[in-house]
ChimeraX commands (.cxc) that place a marker at each C-alpha (Angstrom):
marker #1 position 0.21,-29.12,-14.07 radius 0.5
marker #1 position 2.70,-31.35,-11.91 radius 0.5
marker #1 position 1.50,-34.96,-11.56 radius 0.5
marker #1 position 3.76,-36.27,-8.97 radius 0.5
marker #1 position 4.79,-34.74,-5.37 radius 0.5
marker #1 position 8.45,-34.36,-6.61 radius 0.5
marker #1 position 7.27,-32.33,-9.54 radius 0.5
marker #1 position 5.03,-30.23,-7.53 radius 0.5
marker #1 position 7.86,-29.41,-4.90 radius 0.5
marker #1 position 10.06,-28.68,-7.97 radius 0.5
marker #1 position 7.63,-26.14,-9.32 radius 0.5
marker #1 position 7.25,-24.39,-6.01 radius 0.5
marker #1 position 11.05,-24.11,-5.53 radius 0.5
marker #1 position 11.25,-22.73,-9.11 radius 0.5
marker #1 position 8.50,-20.25,-8.34 radius 0.5
marker #1 position 9.85,-19.15,-5.21 radius 0.5
marker #1 position 13.35,-18.59,-6.55 radius 0.5
marker #1 position 11.69,-16.59,-9.51 radius 0.5
marker #1 position 9.92,-14.46,-7.15 radius 0.5
marker #1 position 12.86,-13.90,-4.85 radius 0.5
marker #1 position 14.99,-12.84,-8.06 radius 0.5
marker #1 position 12.24,-10.58,-9.39 radius 0.5
marker #1 position 12.22,-8.68,-5.89 radius 0.5
marker #1 position 15.79,-7.60,-6.76 radius 0.5
marker #1 position 14.33,-5.89,-9.97 radius 0.5
marker #1 position 11.75,-3.99,-8.23 radius 0.5
marker #1 position 12.53,-0.25,-8.79 radius 0.5
marker #1 position 14.14,1.79,-5.85 radius 0.5
marker #1 position 10.94,3.55,-5.63 radius 0.5
marker #1 position 9.22,0.51,-3.96 radius 0.5
marker #1 position 11.88,0.26,-1.42 radius 0.5
marker #1 position 11.55,3.79,0.04 radius 0.5
marker #1 position 13.82,5.96,-2.33 radius 0.5
marker #1 position 10.68,7.96,-3.06 radius 0.5
marker #1 position 8.58,7.72,-5.98 radius 0.5
marker #1 position 10.50,7.54,-9.20 radius 0.5
marker #1 position 7.82,9.24,-11.07 radius 0.5
marker #1 position 7.12,12.75,-10.11 radius 0.5
marker #1 position 3.41,12.65,-11.24 radius 0.5
marker #1 position 2.91,9.71,-8.72 radius 0.5
marker #1 position 4.88,11.61,-6.05 radius 0.5
marker #1 position 2.52,14.61,-6.42 radius 0.5
marker #1 position -0.41,12.47,-6.19 radius 0.5
marker #1 position 0.86,10.74,-3.09 radius 0.5
marker #1 position 1.47,14.11,-1.35 radius 0.5
marker #1 position -2.07,15.54,-2.46 radius 0.5
marker #1 position -3.55,12.07,-1.32 radius 0.5
marker #1 position -2.00,12.55,2.04 radius 0.5
marker #1 position -3.11,16.33,2.31 radius 0.5
marker #1 position -6.79,15.54,1.36 radius 0.5
marker #1 position -6.92,12.44,3.89 radius 0.5
marker #1 position -5.44,14.86,6.56 radius 0.5
marker #1 position -8.06,17.59,5.51 radius 0.5
marker #1 position -10.90,15.11,5.92 radius 0.5
marker #1 position -9.65,14.08,9.22 radius 0.5
marker #1 position -9.41,17.62,10.29 radius 0.5
marker #1 position -12.98,18.22,9.42 radius 0.5
marker #1 position -13.83,15.50,11.84 radius 0.5
marker #1 position -11.56,17.09,14.61 radius 0.5
marker #1 position -8.95,14.34,14.22 radius 0.5
marker #1 position -5.01,14.72,14.35 radius 0.5
marker #1 position -3.45,14.73,10.89 radius 0.5
marker #1 position -1.47,11.60,10.14 radius 0.5
marker #1 position 2.47,11.86,10.01 radius 0.5
marker #1 position 3.65,10.51,6.63 radius 0.5
marker #1 position 6.74,8.19,7.07 radius 0.5
marker #1 position 9.17,6.89,4.45 radius 0.5
marker #1 position 9.15,3.45,5.77 radius 0.5
marker #1 position 5.64,3.24,5.73 radius 0.5
marker #1 position 5.53,4.85,2.07 radius 0.5
marker #1 position 8.09,2.00,1.00 radius 0.5
marker #1 position 5.70,-0.89,2.19 radius 0.5
marker #1 position 2.70,0.87,0.52 radius 0.5
marker #1 position 4.59,1.50,-2.69 radius 0.5
marker #1 position 5.61,-2.00,-2.88 radius 0.5
marker #1 position 2.23,-3.45,-2.66 radius 0.5
marker #1 position 0.74,-0.87,-5.24 radius 0.5
marker #1 position 3.67,-1.85,-7.49 radius 0.5
marker #1 position 3.06,-5.57,-6.88 radius 0.5
marker #1 position -0.69,-5.24,-7.49 radius 0.5
marker #1 position -0.16,-3.00,-10.60 radius 0.5
marker #1 position 2.38,-5.54,-12.18 radius 0.5
marker #1 position 0.73,-8.87,-11.15 radius 0.5
marker #1 position -2.74,-7.30,-12.12 radius 0.5
marker #1 position -4.50,-8.27,-8.90 radius 0.5
marker #1 position -6.50,-6.00,-6.50 radius 0.5
marker #1 position -6.75,-6.95,-2.84 radius 0.5
marker #1 position -5.54,-6.23,0.65 radius 0.5
marker #1 position -3.60,-9.69,0.34 radius 0.5
marker #1 position -1.10,-10.87,-2.13 radius 0.5
marker #1 position -1.83,-13.93,-4.43 radius 0.5
marker #1 position 0.50,-15.72,-1.72 radius 0.5
marker #1 position -1.79,-14.57,1.17 radius 0.5
marker #1 position 0.27,-11.98,2.82 radius 0.5
marker #1 position -1.81,-9.01,4.21 radius 0.5
marker #1 position -0.76,-5.59,5.36 radius 0.5
marker #1 position 0.45,-6.79,8.79 radius 0.5
marker #1 position 2.61,-9.51,7.09 radius 0.5
marker #1 position 4.02,-6.73,4.62 radius 0.5
marker #1 position 4.86,-4.41,7.49 radius 0.5
marker #1 position 6.64,-7.17,9.19 radius 0.5
marker #1 position 8.76,-7.73,5.95 radius 0.5
marker #1 position 9.48,-4.11,5.87 radius 0.5
marker #1 position 10.79,-4.22,9.24 radius 0.5
marker #1 position 8.22,-1.84,10.56 radius 0.5
marker #1 position 7.96,-2.35,14.42 radius 0.5
marker #1 position 6.60,-0.66,17.51 radius 0.5
marker #1 position 2.89,-0.12,16.41 radius 0.5
marker #1 position -0.09,-0.90,18.22 radius 0.5
marker #1 position -2.71,-0.99,15.39 radius 0.5
marker #1 position -2.67,-0.89,11.55 radius 0.5
marker #1 position -4.95,-0.71,8.75 radius 0.5
marker #1 position -4.95,-0.19,5.01 radius 0.5
marker #1 position -7.06,0.98,2.22 radius 0.5
marker #1 position -6.51,0.10,-1.29 radius 0.5
marker #1 position -8.02,1.19,-4.53 radius 0.5
marker #1 position -7.66,1.30,-8.34 radius 0.5
marker #1 position -8.70,3.85,-10.83 radius 0.5
marker #1 position -8.16,5.07,-14.47 radius 0.5
marker #1 position -10.33,7.96,-14.06 radius 0.5
marker #1 position -9.12,11.91,-14.92 radius 0.5
marker #1 position -9.05,12.83,-11.12 radius 0.5
marker #1 position -7.77,9.91,-9.72 radius 0.5
marker #1 position -7.27,11.24,-6.07 radius 0.5
marker #1 position -10.80,12.54,-5.87 radius 0.5
marker #1 position -12.26,9.16,-7.16 radius 0.5
marker #1 position -10.28,7.12,-4.72 radius 0.5
marker #1 position -10.80,9.32,-1.63 radius 0.5
marker #1 position -14.53,9.54,-2.35 radius 0.5
marker #1 position -14.83,5.82,-2.66 radius 0.5
marker #1 position -13.13,5.37,0.72 radius 0.5
marker #1 position -15.26,7.85,2.24 radius 0.5
marker #1 position -18.44,6.12,1.13 radius 0.5
marker #1 position -17.22,2.66,2.07 radius 0.5
marker #1 position -17.89,2.30,6.08 radius 0.5
marker #1 position -14.91,-0.17,6.21 radius 0.5
marker #1 position -12.48,2.36,4.42 radius 0.5
marker #1 position -14.02,5.42,6.31 radius 0.5
marker #1 position -13.41,3.54,9.40 radius 0.5
marker #1 position -9.69,3.63,8.54 radius 0.5
marker #1 position -9.79,7.11,7.54 radius 0.5
marker #1 position -11.42,8.23,10.67 radius 0.5
marker #1 position -9.84,5.87,13.41 radius 0.5
marker #1 position -8.79,8.30,16.39 radius 0.5
marker #1 position -5.67,5.96,17.34 radius 0.5
marker #1 position -3.94,6.47,13.92 radius 0.5
marker #1 position -1.19,8.90,13.73 radius 0.5
marker #1 position 1.04,7.80,11.04 radius 0.5
marker #1 position 0.49,6.93,7.39 radius 0.5
marker #1 position 2.40,5.54,4.28 radius 0.5
marker #1 position 1.09,6.05,0.86 radius 0.5
marker #1 position 2.13,4.43,-2.41 radius 0.5
marker #1 position 0.73,4.82,-6.00 radius 0.5
marker #1 position 1.83,2.68,-9.01 radius 0.5
marker #1 position 0.78,2.83,-12.61 radius 0.5
marker #1 position -0.07,-0.41,-14.36 radius 0.5
marker #1 position 0.99,-1.31,-18.07 radius 0.5
marker #1 position -2.85,-0.09,-19.08 radius 0.5
marker #1 position -2.50,3.35,-17.28 radius 0.5
marker #1 position -4.38,2.37,-14.41 radius 0.5
marker #1 position -3.39,3.75,-10.83 radius 0.5
marker #1 position -3.03,1.50,-7.90 radius 0.5
marker #1 position -3.26,3.09,-4.43 radius 0.5
marker #1 position -2.42,1.77,-1.09 radius 0.5
marker #1 position -2.52,3.68,2.08 radius 0.5
marker #1 position -1.51,2.47,5.51 radius 0.5
marker #1 position -2.79,3.60,8.64 radius 0.5
marker #1 position -0.77,3.13,11.96 radius 0.5
marker #1 position -0.75,4.16,15.65 radius 0.5
marker #1 position 2.65,4.41,17.19 radius 0.5
marker #1 position 3.25,5.43,20.93 radius 0.5
marker #1 position 3.40,9.10,21.38 radius 0.5
marker #1 position 6.30,10.35,23.56 radius 0.5
marker #1 position 5.06,12.84,26.22 radius 0.5
marker link #1:1,2 radius 0.2
marker link #1:2,3 radius 0.2
marker link #1:3,4 radius 0.2
marker link #1:4,5 radius 0.2
marker link #1:5,6 radius 0.2
marker link #1:6,7 radius 0.2
marker link #1:7,8 radius 0.2
marker link #1:8,9 radius 0.2
marker link #1:9,10 radius 0.2
marker link #1:10,11 radius 0.2
marker link #1:11,12 radius 0.2
marker link #1:12,13 radius 0.2
marker link #1:13,14 radius 0.2
marker link #1:14,15 radius 0.2
marker link #1:15,16 radius 0.2
marker link #1:16,17 radius 0.2
marker link #1:17,18 radius 0.2
marker link #1:18,19 radius 0.2
marker link #1:19,20 radius 0.2
marker link #1:20,21 radius 0.2
marker link #1:21,22 radius 0.2
marker link #1:22,23 radius 0.2
marker link #1:23,24 radius 0.2
marker link #1:24,25 radius 0.2
marker link #1:25,26 radius 0.2
marker link #1:26,27 radius 0.2
marker link #1:27,28 radius 0.2
marker link #1:28,29 radius 0.2
marker link #1:29,30 radius 0.2
marker link #1:30,31 radius 0.2
marker link #1:31,32 radius 0.2
marker link #1:32,33 radius 0.2
marker link #1:33,34 radius 0.2
marker link #1:34,35 radius 0.2
marker link #1:35,36 radius 0.2
marker link #1:36,37 radius 0.2
marker link #1:37,38 radius 0.2
marker link #1:38,39 radius 0.2
marker link #1:39,40 radius 0.2
marker link #1:40,41 radius 0.2
marker link #1:41,42 radius 0.2
marker link #1:42,43 radius 0.2
marker link #1:43,44 radius 0.2
marker link #1:44,45 radius 0.2
marker link #1:45,46 radius 0.2
marker link #1:46,47 radius 0.2
marker link #1:47,48 radius 0.2
marker link #1:48,49 radius 0.2
marker link #1:49,50 radius 0.2
marker link #1:50,51 radius 0.2
marker link #1:51,52 radius 0.2
marker link #1:52,53 radius 0.2
marker link #1:53,54 radius 0.2
marker link #1:54,55 radius 0.2
marker link #1:55,56 radius 0.2
marker link #1:56,57 radius 0.2
marker link #1:57,58 radius 0.2
marker link #1:58,59 radius 0.2
marker link #1:59,60 radius 0.2
marker link #1:60,61 radius 0.2
marker link #1:61,62 radius 0.2
marker link #1:62,63 radius 0.2
marker link #1:63,64 radius 0.2
marker link #1:64,65 radius 0.2
marker link #1:65,66 radius 0.2
marker link #1:66,67 radius 0.2
marker link #1:67,68 radius 0.2
marker link #1:68,69 radius 0.2
marker link #1:69,70 radius 0.2
marker link #1:70,71 radius 0.2
marker link #1:71,72 radius 0.2
marker link #1:72,73 radius 0.2
marker link #1:73,74 radius 0.2
marker link #1:74,75 radius 0.2
marker link #1:75,76 radius 0.2
marker link #1:76,77 radius 0.2
marker link #1:77,78 radius 0.2
marker link #1:78,79 radius 0.2
marker link #1:79,80 radius 0.2
marker link #1:80,81 radius 0.2
marker link #1:81,82 radius 0.2
marker link #1:82,83 radius 0.2
marker link #1:83,84 radius 0.2
marker link #1:84,85 radius 0.2
marker link #1:85,86 radius 0.2
marker link #1:86,87 radius 0.2
marker link #1:87,88 radius 0.2
marker link #1:88,89 radius 0.2
marker link #1:89,90 radius 0.2
marker link #1:90,91 radius 0.2
marker link #1:91,92 radius 0.2
marker link #1:92,93 radius 0.2
marker link #1:93,94 radius 0.2
marker link #1:94,95 radius 0.2
marker link #1:95,96 radius 0.2
marker link #1:96,97 radius 0.2
marker link #1:97,98 radius 0.2
marker link #1:98,99 radius 0.2
marker link #1:99,100 radius 0.2
marker link #1:100,101 radius 0.2
marker link #1:101,102 radius 0.2
marker link #1:102,103 radius 0.2
marker link #1:103,104 radius 0.2
marker link #1:104,105 radius 0.2
marker link #1:105,106 radius 0.2
marker link #1:106,107 radius 0.2
marker link #1:107,108 radius 0.2
marker link #1:108,109 radius 0.2
marker link #1:109,110 radius 0.2
marker link #1:110,111 radius 0.2
marker link #1:111,112 radius 0.2
marker link #1:112,113 radius 0.2
marker link #1:113,114 radius 0.2
marker link #1:114,115 radius 0.2
marker link #1:115,116 radius 0.2
marker link #1:116,117 radius 0.2
marker link #1:117,118 radius 0.2
marker link #1:118,119 radius 0.2
marker link #1:119,120 radius 0.2
marker link #1:120,121 radius 0.2
marker link #1:121,122 radius 0.2
marker link #1:122,123 radius 0.2
marker link #1:123,124 radius 0.2
marker link #1:124,125 radius 0.2
marker link #1:125,126 radius 0.2
marker link #1:126,127 radius 0.2
marker link #1:127,128 radius 0.2
marker link #1:128,129 radius 0.2
marker link #1:129,130 radius 0.2
marker link #1:130,131 radius 0.2
marker link #1:131,132 radius 0.2
marker link #1:132,133 radius 0.2
marker link #1:133,134 radius 0.2
marker link #1:134,135 radius 0.2
marker link #1:135,136 radius 0.2
marker link #1:136,137 radius 0.2
marker link #1:137,138 radius 0.2
marker link #1:138,139 radius 0.2
marker link #1:139,140 radius 0.2
marker link #1:140,141 radius 0.2
marker link #1:141,142 radius 0.2
marker link #1:142,143 radius 0.2
marker link #1:143,144 radius 0.2
marker link #1:144,145 radius 0.2
marker link #1:145,146 radius 0.2
marker link #1:146,147 radius 0.2
marker link #1:147,148 radius 0.2
marker link #1:148,149 radius 0.2
marker link #1:149,150 radius 0.2
marker link #1:150,151 radius 0.2
marker link #1:151,152 radius 0.2
marker link #1:152,153 radius 0.2
marker link #1:153,154 radius 0.2
marker link #1:154,155 radius 0.2
marker link #1:155,156 radius 0.2
marker link #1:156,157 radius 0.2
marker link #1:157,158 radius 0.2
marker link #1:158,159 radius 0.2
marker link #1:159,160 radius 0.2
marker link #1:160,161 radius 0.2
marker link #1:161,162 radius 0.2
marker link #1:162,163 radius 0.2
marker link #1:163,164 radius 0.2
marker link #1:164,165 radius 0.2
marker link #1:165,166 radius 0.2
marker link #1:166,167 radius 0.2
marker link #1:167,168 radius 0.2
marker link #1:168,169 radius 0.2
marker link #1:169,170 radius 0.2
marker link #1:170,171 radius 0.2
marker link #1:171,172 radius 0.2
marker link #1:172,173 radius 0.2
marker link #1:173,174 radius 0.2
view
């Protein structure tokens, strides 16, 4: 533990440099090149289809999946899985709007996020059922203005799956 302000500043500078250096080591999948693990890519696609099916049951438009949103969602899931935290906020305090900004996603009017973690045999079913039965998460699933999504799933060292789904509304060309 630093005992002087100059030691604290040195510690923070070192931590920041380590964080920046570690971001360059993040796999390409977290930066939008697609999920590197075919099983995770399949789960992401199936979750998107299930969410759109649930929205369709409520007479809502399907969400269009966007690679730029997938990249932001995957990066957050990977961060949670790697650093073993579970939250809408990173340990540094960044929320989904800050992460969207860092990912250079612009032009949206509304944004929301659902996160989940599971180690069950039917992970998508577990996650979606949890979101459906949670009022705040269900509100994101069924928000009428949302028209775009990004999904990211990452596996932690112990095999748990960390999920992030972003929900955004972009202007529609008429």
